[in-house]
N, C-alpha and C positions, 0 to 999 in steps of 0.2 A: 098292300102292306101299309101299316100305319106310319104316319110321319111323327116320330117321337118328339122331335124338336118343336114342331108346331103345336103338338098336344101340351108340351111343357110350357110353351109360351102362353097358350090360352089359359092354363091353370095359373100361371104367374100373374096374368092381368087381373085375376080376381082377388089377389092379395092386397092388403092395405099398402099405401105408398111406402111406409117405413119398412115393411117386410120386403117389398120389391127392391128397394134400395139396398137392403142387406143382401139379398140374393145376387144382385148385380156385383156388389163388392166381393162376395164369395167366388163368383164365376171369374171375375177379372183376376183375383188373387190366384186362382187355379191355373191361369195362363202363364204366370211368371215363373222363371226358373228359381228365383229366390223366395222361399216361403216367408210369410209375414213375420214369423217368429224370428228369423234372422234379421230382418229390418228392425224389429222392436229391440232385439239384443244390441244391435249397433247403436240405436238411439240411447239405450240405457248406458252403454259404455261412454258415449259422448257426454251425457248428462253427468255421469260420475266424474269425468275429466274436468268439466266446467266447474262443478261444485268444488272439487279439490283445488283448482286454481284460485277460485274465489276465497276458499278458506286459508290458502297460503298467502293471500293478499296480492296476488299477481294480476288481478283484474280490476280495472278502473270501473267504479260504479257511479251511478247518477241517481239523484232523488227522482221519484216518480213524477212529482210536480214539475220538475225541470224538463223531463222528457215530454210530458204532455204539453207543456207550454211551447216547447220547440216544435212539436208536431202541429200544434194549432197555428204557429207562426208560418211554417212552410207549406201547410196544406189547409188553408182556411175553409 
């Protein structure tokens, strides 16, 4: 009886690295109860919430130059 998993693994090894990585992502995603679409929808909702808070002026913002300067100061 053929070992389907071993055969698939052998075929996968012949793929370019980028395609192997994509295959791994797809296989891992298939193990989770929550499909990736739900995760992406949750992130989209969070992004909308953050943008709305920004547009209402509820979020304190900082200039990029200041953020990068502080990052360089604490992690040279």
